[in-house]
N, C-alpha and C positions, 0 to 999 in steps of 0.2 A: 553925251553918253558915247562911250567907245563902241566899236563894232562888237567886241567880245561881250561887253556888258549888255548890249542890245540883244544879242543872241541868247544870253542867259535869261534876260527878262522875258523874252518870247517863250523860251523853254519852260520856265517856272510857271508862267501863266497857262501854258498848254497843260502842264502837269496838273494844275488845280482844276482845269476843265475835266480832265480825265479822272481825277479823284472824285469829283462830283458824280460823274457817270458810274464809277464803281460803287460809291456809297449809295447811289440810288437803287442799286440791285440788292442791297442788304436790307430786306424788308419784312414786315409783317403785314400781310394783306388784310384789309378791312373793306366793308362793302362800298364805301364811297371814296375814301382817300387812304392809300396805304401808308403805314408808318415805315419810314426808311431813314438812312443815316445821311442823306444829302445835306441837311443843315450843318452837320459837323464840318463838312468840307467847305461850305459857304462861309462859316464863321472863321475857320482857319485861314481861308484865302483872304478875308478881310483883315484879320489881325496881322498876317504876315506880308501881304502884298500892298496894302493901302487901297483906298477907294477905287481909283481908276483901274488898276490892274486886276483887282478882285472882281469888279463888275465886268470887266472884259472877259475874265475866265468864265464867269457864269453865262455871259452872252455867247461865248464860243460853245459852251455845253448846250445851250438852247438851240443854237444854229445847227449843231451836229444832229440833234434829235429832229429838228425841223426838216432837214434834207433826207432823213430816213435812216440814219444810223441808230441802232437800238440802244440808246443811252438812257432813256427815261425808265422809270420804275417798271419792273417786270419785263425788261428788254423790249419796251415798246418805243415807237417813234412816229414822226409825222405830224402834219398840221392838225389833224383831228385830235391828237393827244395834247399838243401844246395849247391849242385854242379850245380844248374841251373843259369839262367841269373842274378838273384839277390844275389846269394851266395857269390860273392866277397865282397859285402857290409857287409854281416854277418860275414865273415871271417875277414874283416877289423875291426870289433868290438874288436877283440883280440889285434890288433896293436894299435888301438885307446886307449884301456885300458892301454896298456904298456906305451904309451906316456903320457897319463893323470896321470898315477901312479907316474911319476917323481915329481909331485906336493908334494907328501908326504915327499920327501927328503928335500924340502924347508920348514922347520918348520915355522908355522904361516904365510904361503903365503898369500899375499893380494889377494882379489878376482880378480883383473885384471891380476895377475900372473897366477891364476888358469884358467881364461878365455883364456889367451894366449896359455897355454898347451892344453886346450880343443880344441881350434881352430886348432892348429897344428895336433892334433889327428883326428879331423874331416876331415881335408884336406887329410891326409894319407888314411883315410877310403874311402873318395871320389875317390882318385887316384886309389887305389887298386880295388875298386868295379867297377869303370868306365872302367878300362882296361879289367877286367874280363868280364863285360857286352859286351864290344866291340868285344872281341875275340869270345864269344859265339853267338852273334847276327849278327856279321859282319856289324854293323851299324857304320857310321862315327863318329869321335870324336865330331864334332859340334852337330850332332843329338843326340848322347849319352849324351852329357852335357845338352842338352835341355830337355831330358827325365829324367835324373838321378841325376842331380846336381842343376841346376838353380831353379827348383821349391822347392827345399829343403832348400835353403840358408836362407830365412827369419825364418823358423821354427827352423832350427838348431842354428841360432844366439840366438833365445829365449831360446832354450834348454841349450845352453852354459851359458847364464846369470843365468838362474834358477838353473842349476847344481852348478855353482860356489857359488852362494849365499846360497843354501841349504848345500853344503859341508862345508862352513865356519861356519854355525850354528850348524851342526851335528858333526863336528870334535872333539869338546871337549868330547862328549859322546862316541866317538869311541876310545878314548885313551885306550891302553892296549888290544884291541881286535885283 
């Protein structure tokens, strides 16, 4: 990889970390887990960057919040947030990006193929985050699902559709980055 391409790769990875931070602020507060647009950015990063760089973008986002930059939902930051009751969902972004990133391996993937990868990534994020939430809060699975998954399903379906359609449109411009 040339120095110019390496610089572009770093810049685009940083852009997606920043996009996740911005999307995290666009939220609807709920008692336990706020609804936000972060998964939109996670899905886009996976579809456009591939597994490694998309996961790296999400790790950078998490590290920025961990060191105190207010990038988490509601302009929060710090280890107390990252390792708190909703931290499992944020850590799940890395797993989701890895899964979504497999789309890039399928050259010219149809939007429905992208949506399928994104759905699997979202389910993994839900699973990891809900287990984390249950362990920290000692709330039952049924109640945890009612707080942390069920209210999010309609919005996450919309995020998946929008992400896949945007990725399909943006992919030609991302070639070589």
